[in-house]
N, C-alpha and C positions, 0 to 999 in steps of 0.2 A: 208590611208593604201591602199597597193595594194593587192587585193584578187581576186581570180578567180570567179568573180561574172558578170553575164551580165544583163544589164537593157533593158527591151523591153517596148515600149509605144505603146498603141493602142487607136484608137478613134479619134473623131473629136473634135474641139473646141465647147465649151458649154457656154452659158450665164447662169449665176446663179444669182437670186435676193437674196442676202444674206449679211452678215456683212463681208466685204472684208478681213479685218485683220484676224478675228477669222477662217474664212474658210481657209484662207493661212496658219495660224497655225496648223490646223488639217492636212491639205495636207502635210506640211512640216514634221510634227511629223511622220505621216505614212510612208513616204519614208525614213525619217532618221532612224526609227526604223527597217524597212525592211533591209536598207544597213548595219546597225550596227550589225544585228542578222543573216546575211546570210554570210556564210563563204567560201562556194564553191557551187555555183548554180546560180540561177536566180531569179529576181525580174521582175514581170509584173505588169505594171500599166495601168489600162483600163478606158477610159471614155465612158459611154454609154448614151443614152438619159435620163436615170433616176437614174444613179449611177457612183460612182467612185470606182472601185476595185483595191485593191493593194494586190498581192500575192507574198510570197516569199518561196522559198524551196530549201533547200541544198541537195546536192548529197549524203553526208556523213551522218551517223547518228549523231544527236546532240540532246541530251536528254532535254536540257534546253528550247528548242523551244516550246514543247508542255505543259508548264505549263500553267494552266487554267487562271492565272492573266495576260497574256500576256508578254510584254517585259518591264514593269516598267512604271515610272512616265509619260513617253510620251504618252502612250495609256490611262492612267488615264486622262490625260488633254484632249486627243482627245473625250473620252467618255462623259465628263463633258460639253464640248463645243458643241457637236454634239446634246446633250440633250437641251442645251439653244437655239440652232439654229433650233430645230425641224427637225433635219436629224437623220434618223434611222441608227444605228451603229451595225453592225453584225460582229462577229468575228467567224472564223472556224478554228479549228485546223486542220492541215494536217500532213502527215507523213513528218518530218523534216521541218516543216514551218507552215504558217499561212495564211489565207485569211481573209483580212478586206474589208467590203463593206459598203460604205455610200450611202443610198438611199436619194436622195435630191428631195425634192417636187418641 
């Protein structure tokens, strides 16, 4: 779907000792949810030495963005896998968006 959404990627490569498939599911779900729920704005994905952060924010007011339950089943899966992998999962509601941080040991 063609939407006026930009994607910015920041950070360097990082080697993580974890279950490759489960970590890939987590990252795919975070990016897919951000893309599905950003209608006119930007998505920023950042890799730091200790975390992965995905932020999405719309320019327009979108009330559904700030529901406390997140974006649905995708983030429920992320939360369960993160817990299993001992990855801290933090969600911060933003004005017209959300910031999700995975703190990876």
